[in-house]
Backbone as JSON, one array per atom type, in Angstrom:
{
  "sequence": "MRLGVRELYVHYGEGMAASQLKIPAAKAGTARNMNTIAKLAELAAKA",
  "N": [[-10.19, 15.56, -74.64], [-11.0, 13.79, -77.53], [-12.86, 12.84, -80.4], [-12.61, 10.08, -82.56], [-12.96, 8.23, -85.64], [-13.74, 5.59, -84.98], [-12.87, 5.63, -82.45], [-12.07, 6.97, -79.2], [-10.24, 9.49, -77.92], [-8.47, 10.19, -75.04], [-6.76, 12.32, -72.91], [-5.08, 11.95, -70.01], [-3.9, 14.02, -67.84], [-2.73, 13.8, -65.25], [-2.57, 11.12, -64.97], [-4.35, 8.03, -65.43], [-5.29, 6.41, -63.35], [-6.01, 7.92, -61.06], [-8.07, 9.45, -61.96], [-11.38, 10.82, -62.04], [-13.05, 10.78, -64.11], [-15.76, 9.59, -65.92], [-16.71, 7.56, -68.55], [-19.29, 6.46, -70.19], [-19.58, 5.2, -72.74], [-17.16, 3.95, -73.07], [-17.19, 1.54, -71.8], [-17.73, -0.56, -73.5], [-15.46, -1.1, -74.85], [-11.85, -1.19, -75.12], [-8.9, -0.02, -73.39], [-5.93, 1.57, -74.38], [-2.56, 2.6, -74.11], [-0.4, 5.08, -75.61], [2.17, 4.04, -75.98], [1.71, 1.3, -76.19], [0.13, 1.25, -78.51], [2.01, 2.17, -80.39], [3.86, 0.03, -80.33], [2.24, -2.1, -81.22], [1.67, -1.19, -83.81], [4.25, -1.28, -84.87], [4.78, -4.06, -84.76], [2.77, -4.98, -86.49], [3.62, -3.88, -88.89], [5.81, -5.41, -89.47], [4.73, -7.85, -90.1]],
  "CA": [[-10.91, 14.44, -75.2], [-11.28, 13.94, -78.96], [-13.52, 11.7, -81.03], [-12.11, 9.59, -83.83], [-13.99, 7.54, -86.41], [-14.21, 4.49, -84.12], [-12.14, 5.71, -81.21], [-12.19, 8.12, -78.33], [-8.91, 9.79, -77.4], [-8.54, 10.92, -73.77], [-5.45, 12.59, -72.3], [-5.15, 12.08, -68.56], [-2.71, 14.77, -67.47], [-2.13, 13.3, -64.02], [-2.67, 9.66, -64.95], [-5.69, 7.47, -65.52], [-5.7, 5.75, -62.11], [-6.6, 8.86, -60.11], [-9.11, 10.22, -62.63], [-12.78, 10.57, -61.69], [-13.78, 10.86, -65.36], [-16.54, 8.41, -66.28], [-17.11, 7.58, -69.96], [-20.16, 5.3, -70.37], [-19.33, 4.53, -74.02], [-15.9, 3.22, -73.0], [-17.41, 0.21, -71.2], [-17.84, -1.56, -74.56], [-14.19, -1.19, -75.57], [-10.63, -1.4, -74.35], [-8.03, 1.16, -73.28], [-4.53, 1.34, -74.75], [-1.76, 3.82, -74.07], [0.28, 5.32, -76.88], [3.31, 3.12, -76.11], [1.16, 0.04, -76.68], [-0.27, 1.47, -79.9], [3.23, 2.23, -81.2], [4.41, -1.32, -80.42], [1.35, -2.88, -82.08], [1.9, -0.74, -85.19], [5.56, -1.82, -85.27], [4.62, -5.5, -85.0], [1.94, -5.16, -87.68], [4.42, -3.51, -90.07], [6.74, -6.51, -89.74], [3.99, -9.04, -90.54]],
  "C": [[-11.21, 14.77, -76.66], [-11.96, 12.67, -79.46], [-12.82, 11.36, -82.33], [-13.26, 8.93, -84.57], [-14.61, 6.41, -85.57], [-13.54, 4.53, -82.76], [-12.42, 7.0, -80.45], [-10.81, 8.33, -77.71], [-9.05, 10.65, -76.14], [-7.12, 11.09, -73.25], [-5.67, 12.8, -70.81], [-3.86, 12.74, -68.1], [-1.99, 14.25, -66.24], [-2.23, 11.79, -63.9], [-4.11, 9.18, -64.86], [-6.19, 6.92, -64.18], [-6.42, 6.68, -61.15], [-7.77, 9.65, -60.7], [-10.5, 9.83, -62.14], [-13.66, 10.65, -62.93], [-14.47, 9.53, -65.65], [-17.02, 8.55, -67.72], [-17.95, 6.33, -70.22], [-19.87, 4.52, -71.66], [-18.07, 3.67, -73.98], [-16.06, 1.82, -72.4], [-17.44, -0.9, -72.25], [-16.52, -1.76, -75.29], [-13.03, -1.48, -74.65], [-9.83, -0.11, -74.33], [-6.61, 0.74, -73.63], [-3.78, 2.65, -74.62], [-0.97, 3.93, -75.37], [1.51, 4.44, -77.06], [2.85, 1.78, -76.66], [0.77, 0.15, -78.15], [0.95, 1.48, -80.82], [3.84, 0.84, -81.38], [3.56, -2.2, -81.33], [1.53, -2.49, -83.55], [3.23, -1.27, -85.72], [5.46, -3.29, -85.6], [3.81, -5.77, -86.26], [2.73, -4.85, -88.96], [5.39, -4.62, -90.45], [6.05, -7.73, -90.31], [3.76, -9.05, -92.04]]
}
C-alpha cells in the first residue's frame, strides 16, 4: 500500500475479490485497475 497526493495505491497479490483488507477512506472514492488507468490516459492523450 502506498499513499499518493490524492490517491491510495493498493496491490492485491491474489486479487481484490478474495481480500479481507478494509480501507475506510476508500468508501468515498472509486477503484480502478492499472489497465483502466492506461486506457484512460491513452484516450485523454488523443483528445
